[in-house]
TISEVEX-8978 format. One record per residue (C-alpha): residue number from 0; residue in one letter; y, z, x. Coordinates in nm, 2 decimals, padded with zeros to 4 digits. Each point is the difference from the previous one (the first is absolute). Example, Ala and Ser with C-alpha at 12.3 -4.5 7.8 and 13.67 -1.06 7.14 Angstrom:
REM TISEVEX-8978
- num	residu	y	z	x
- 0	A	-00.45	00.78	01.23
- 1	S	00.34	-00.07	00.14
This chain:
REM TISEVEX-8978
- num	residu	y	z	x
- 0	X	09.67	03.51	17.02
- 1	X	-00.08	00.00	-00.37
- 2	X	-00.34	-00.15	00.06
- 3	X	-00.08	00.28	00.24
- 4	X	00.10	00.26	-00.26
- 5	X	-00.22	-00.17	-00.26
- 6	X	-00.29	-00.02	00.24
- 7	X	00.03	00.37	00.08
- 8	X	00.01	00.09	-00.37
- 9	X	-00.31	-00.21	-00.07
- 10	X	-00.18	00.18	00.29
- 11	X	00.11	00.34	-00.15
- 12	X	-00.13	-00.09	-00.34
- 13	X	-00.33	-00.14	00.13
- 14	X	-00.07	00.30	00.22
- 15	X	00.09	00.27	-00.25
- 16	X	-00.23	00.29	-00.02
- 17	X	00.01	00.05	-00.37
- 18	X	-00.06	-00.20	-00.31
- 19	X	00.20	00.00	-00.32
- 20	X	-00.21	-00.01	-00.31
- 21	X	00.03	-00.33	-00.19
- 22	X	00.26	-00.01	-00.29
- 23	X	-00.15	00.11	-00.33
- 24	X	-00.05	-00.27	-00.26
- 25	X	00.28	-00.02	-00.25
- 26	X	-00.25	00.01	-00.28
- 27	X	-00.36	00.09	00.08
- 28	X	-00.21	-00.02	-00.32
- 29	X	-00.32	00.10	00.20
- 30	X	00.13	00.35	00.08
- 31	X	00.02	00.07	-00.38
- 32	X	-00.38	-00.01	-00.01
- 33	X	-00.06	00.25	00.28
- 34	X	-00.06	00.37	-00.06
- 35	X	00.20	00.09	00.32
- 36	X	00.31	-00.14	-00.18
- 37	X	-00.04	00.23	-00.30
- 38	X	-00.09	00.29	00.22
- 39	X	00.33	-00.05	00.17
- 40	X	00.18	00.00	-00.33
- 41	X	-00.17	00.33	-00.09
- 42	X	00.10	00.15	00.34
- 43	X	00.37	-00.10	-00.06
- 44	X	-00.01	00.15	-00.35
- 45	X	-00.15	00.33	00.11
- 46	X	00.22	00.03	00.31
- 47	X	00.32	-00.06	-00.19
- 48	X	-00.11	00.25	-00.27
- 49	X	-00.06	00.27	00.27
- 50	X	00.33	-00.09	00.17
- 51	X	00.21	00.05	-00.32
- 52	X	-00.19	00.30	-00.11
- 53	X	00.06	00.20	00.32
- 54	X	00.35	-00.12	00.07
- 55	X	00.14	00.04	-00.35
- 56	X	-00.16	00.35	-00.03
- 57	X	00.18	00.08	00.33
- 58	X	00.34	-00.11	-00.14
- 59	X	-00.04	00.19	-00.32
- 60	X	-00.13	00.31	00.18
- 61	X	00.31	-00.01	00.23
- 62	X	00.24	-00.03	-00.29
- 63	X	-00.16	00.30	-00.18
- 64	X	00.00	00.21	00.31
- 65	X	00.38	-00.06	00.05
- 66	X	00.09	00.03	-00.37
- 67	X	00.21	00.32	-00.03
- 68	X	-00.07	00.02	-00.38
- 69	X	-00.37	00.03	00.09
- 70	X	00.05	00.27	00.26
- 71	X	00.02	-00.25	00.29
- 72	X	00.26	-00.02	00.28
- 73	X	00.15	-00.28	00.21
- 74	X	-00.21	00.09	00.30
- 75	X	-00.33	00.00	-00.20
- 76	X	-00.27	-00.26	00.00
- 77	X	-00.08	-00.27	00.26
- 78	X	00.35	-00.15	00.00
- 79	X	00.08	-00.37	00.06
- 80	X	-00.18	00.01	00.33
- 81	X	-00.32	00.11	-00.18
- 82	X	00.03	-00.27	-00.26
- 83	X	00.04	-00.26	00.27
- 84	X	-00.31	00.14	00.17
- 85	X	-00.19	-00.02	-00.32
- 86	X	00.07	-00.37	-00.05
- 87	X	-00.05	-00.09	00.37
- 88	X	-00.31	00.21	00.04
- 89	X	-00.16	-00.14	-00.31
- 90	X	00.06	-00.35	00.11
- 91	X	-00.15	00.08	00.34
- 92	X	-00.31	00.15	-00.16
- 93	X	-00.05	-00.27	-00.27
- 94	X	00.07	-00.30	00.24
- 95	X	-00.25	00.15	00.24
- 96	X	-00.26	00.04	-00.28
- 97	X	00.04	-00.34	-00.17
- 98	X	00.11	-00.24	00.29
- 99	X	-00.36	-00.11	00.06
- 100	X	-00.05	-00.08	-00.37
- 101	X	00.32	-00.14	-00.14
- 102	X	00.24	00.00	00.29
- 103	X	00.16	00.32	-00.13
- 104	X	00.31	-00.16	-00.15
- 105	X	00.07	00.27	-00.28
- 106	X	00.33	-00.17	-00.05
- 107	X	00.09	-00.33	-00.18
- 108	X	00.28	-00.06	00.26
- 109	X	-00.25	00.02	00.28
- 110	X	-00.23	-00.23	-00.18
- 111	X	00.29	-00.25	-00.07
- 112	X	00.10	00.00	00.37
- 113	X	-00.36	-00.06	00.11
- 114	X	-00.03	-00.28	-00.26
- 115	X	00.32	-00.17	00.14
- 116	X	-00.16	00.02	00.35
- 117	X	-00.32	-00.17	-00.13
- 118	X	-00.21	00.32	00.06
- 119	X	-00.12	00.01	-00.36
- 120	X	-00.06	-00.26	-00.27
- 121	X	00.21	-00.02	-00.32
- 122	X	-00.28	00.13	-00.23
- 123	X	-00.06	00.29	00.23
- 124	X	00.37	00.08	00.02
- 125	X	00.06	-00.01	-00.38
- 126	X	-00.31	00.21	-00.08
- 127	X	00.08	00.25	00.27
- 128	X	00.34	00.05	-00.15
- 129	X	-00.15	00.05	-00.35
- 130	X	-00.26	00.25	00.14
- 131	X	00.28	00.19	00.18
- 132	X	00.22	00.02	-00.30
- 133	X	-00.29	00.12	-00.22
- 134	X	-00.10	00.25	00.26
- 135	X	00.36	00.13	00.02
- 136	X	00.02	00.04	-00.38
- 137	X	-00.33	00.18	-00.01
- 138	X	00.10	00.23	00.29
- 139	X	00.33	00.10	-00.17
- 140	X	-00.18	00.04	-00.33
- 141	X	-00.23	00.26	00.16
- 142	X	00.30	00.19	00.13
- 143	X	00.15	00.00	-00.35
- 144	X	-00.33	00.12	-00.15
- 145	X	-00.03	00.29	00.25
- 146	X	00.37	00.10	00.01
- 147	X	00.13	-00.05	-00.35
- 148	X	00.23	00.30	00.02
- 149	X	00.18	-00.13	00.31
- 150	X	-00.04	-00.38	-00.01
- 151	X	00.29	-00.09	-00.23
- 152	X	00.22	00.29	00.11
- 153	X	00.01	-00.13	00.35
- 154	X	00.02	-00.37	-00.05
- 155	X	-00.36	-00.11	00.04
- 156	X	00.05	-00.11	00.35
- 157	X	00.18	-00.32	-00.12
- 158	X	00.23	-00.19	00.23
- 159	X	00.37	-00.07	-00.08
- 160	X	00.32	-00.05	00.19
- 161	X	00.13	00.35	00.06
- 162	X	00.35	00.13	-00.10
- 163	X	00.27	-00.11	00.24
- 164	X	-00.17	-00.32	00.11
- 165	X	00.05	-00.35	-00.14
- 166	X	-00.26	-00.26	-00.11
- 167	X	00.08	-00.21	00.31
- 168	X	-00.06	00.30	00.23
- 169	X	-00.33	00.08	-00.18
- 170	X	-00.11	-00.36	00.03
- 171	X	00.09	-00.02	00.37
- 172	X	-00.19	00.33	00.06
- 173	X	-00.31	-00.15	-00.16
- 174	X	00.02	-00.33	00.19
- 175	X	00.05	00.16	00.34
- 176	X	-00.26	00.27	-00.06
- 177	X	-00.26	-00.25	-00.11
- 178	X	00.08	-00.22	00.30
- 179	X	-00.07	00.29	00.23
- 180	X	-00.34	00.06	-00.17
- 181	X	-00.12	-00.36	-00.01
- 182	X	00.13	-00.07	00.35
- 183	X	-00.21	00.30	00.11
- 184	X	-00.31	-00.13	-00.19
- 185	X	00.03	-00.34	00.18
- 186	X	00.04	00.16	00.34
- 187	X	-00.28	00.25	-00.04
- 188	X	-00.25	-00.26	-00.12
- 189	X	00.10	-00.28	00.24
- 190	X	-00.31	-00.14	00.18
- 191	X	00.22	-00.08	00.30
- 192	X	00.10	00.37	00.04
- 193	X	-00.36	00.11	-00.03
- 194	X	-00.11	-00.24	00.28
- 195	X	00.29	00.05	00.24
- 196	X	00.05	00.37	-00.05
- 197	X	-00.36	00.11	-00.01
- 198	X	00.08	00.26	00.27
- 199	X	00.23	00.17	-00.26
- 200	X	-00.22	00.08	-00.30
- 201	X	00.19	-00.06	-00.32
- 202	X	-00.14	00.14	-00.32
- 203	X	00.18	-00.23	-00.25
- 204	X	00.02	00.25	-00.29
- 205	X	00.19	00.25	00.21
- 206	X	00.32	-00.21	00.07
- 207	X	-00.01	-00.13	-00.36
- 208	X	-00.01	00.35	-00.14
- 209	X	00.27	00.11	00.24
- 210	X	00.22	-00.29	-00.11
- 211	X	-00.04	00.12	-00.36
- 212	X	00.09	00.35	00.11
- 213	X	00.32	-00.11	00.18
- 214	X	00.12	-00.22	-00.28
- 215	X	-00.04	00.28	-00.25
- 216	X	00.21	00.23	00.22
- 217	X	00.28	-00.26	-00.01
- 218	X	-00.01	-00.12	-00.36
- 219	X	-00.12	00.29	-00.22
- 220	X	00.37	00.10	-00.05
- 221	X	00.09	-00.36	-00.10
- 222	X	-00.28	-00.12	-00.23
- 223	X	-00.27	00.26	00.02
- 224	X	-00.17	-00.27	00.22
- 225	X	-00.19	-00.27	-00.17
- 226	X	-00.10	-00.27	00.27
- 227	X	-00.31	-00.03	-00.22
- 228	X	00.04	-00.18	-00.34
- 229	X	-00.33	00.15	-00.12
- 230	X	00.11	00.36	00.07
- 231	X	00.33	-00.06	-00.18
- 232	X	-00.16	-00.19	-00.29
- 233	X	-00.28	00.26	-00.06
- 234	X	00.25	00.29	-00.01
- 235	X	00.24	-00.20	-00.23
- 236	X	-00.28	-00.09	-00.25
- 237	X	-00.12	00.35	-00.04
- 238	X	00.34	00.17	00.00
- 239	X	00.15	-00.26	-00.23
- 240	X	00.36	00.11	00.00
- 241	X	00.27	-00.27	-00.05
- 242	X	00.19	00.10	00.31
- 243	X	-00.31	-00.07	00.21
- 244	X	-00.02	-00.36	-00.13
- 245	X	00.38	-00.06	00.05
- 246	X	-00.04	-00.02	00.38
- 247	X	-00.37	-00.10	00.01
- 248	X	00.06	-00.36	00.11
- 249	X	00.13	00.13	00.33
- 250	X	-00.35	00.14	00.08
- 251	X	-00.15	-00.35	-00.03
- 252	X	00.27	-00.23	00.14
- 253	X	00.08	00.23	00.30
- 254	X	-00.36	00.04	00.12
- 255	X	-00.09	-00.37	-00.05
- 256	X	00.31	-00.12	00.18
- 257	X	-00.06	00.25	00.29
- 258	X	-00.36	-00.11	00.03
- 259	X	00.09	-00.37	00.00
- 260	X	00.26	00.06	00.28
- 261	X	-00.25	00.20	00.20
- 262	X	-00.27	-00.27	-00.03
- 263	X	00.24	-00.27	00.11
- 264	X	00.14	00.20	00.28
- 265	X	-00.34	00.10	00.15
- 266	X	-00.19	-00.32	-00.06
- 267	X	00.27	-00.25	00.08
- 268	X	00.23	00.17	00.25
- 269	X	-00.20	00.27	00.19
- 270	X	-00.33	-00.20	-00.01
- 271	X	00.19	-00.33	00.03
- 272	X	-00.18	-00.16	-00.29
- 273	X	00.27	-00.26	-00.04
- 274	X	-00.01	-00.10	00.37
- 275	X	-00.37	-00.03	00.00
- 276	X	00.00	-00.21	-00.32
- 277	X	00.27	-00.23	00.16
- 278	X	-00.21	-00.02	00.32
- 279	X	-00.31	-00.10	-00.21
- 280	X	00.21	-00.26	-00.18
- 281	X	00.12	-00.15	00.33
- 282	X	-00.35	-00.01	00.14
- 283	X	-00.13	-00.19	-00.30
- 284	X	00.29	-00.24	-00.01
């Protein structure tokens, strides 16, 4: 019986109508000599800059419009729903624009998850994260330059655990929120889905942006929603308040843990990577 099952699995794998790309090299020195690599770094820098510029401006604008001391009211501005749309909408736009150049990561946690899944090499992953953090700092710097009168008054768009929530609850929110995002990234870019579900056109940036939107709805009241270490780091660097740095580790540890769990879950459970590896080991034994 077990032999029949193994034979059926082998026929399924040999007759599959899609091809997974080969794993990326752990360290590929040759890619450091290619212009396409540095073009991808520039794309990640600019995309993260634009992401932080638009979204942090939206947050500050909302707080100003609801500030009673500035003539605002509780029903003014775009509301939490509008802020969530700003984050999710910008991710949709920027992933769509940069996916063909850099893969459209715009988030160190996404890059980390893809690195663990052998989708990108170590040098690319590290330099992507650096470009994303520099882009985030630059984007928030532009917000401060253009909105000096409101920037510090309304917190500079910096993330922190909100009043009434514990550090543990904030960390859990970041882990689960990032898991949802990175899980969606893997699903939306899966070559198996693209081959098997070709009758249902899937525009990958759309579900990714929608995942960011939904996570923001759930976690803005808890942490202001990080799920992107570059976003939290850029805002913290420019704002610079001590309170921002007190909880800052959450916005690195949480997203990286969530991304690692999502990578393991998708690659080794849903895509049965562990079973395939075991089958390959048996066939070579």
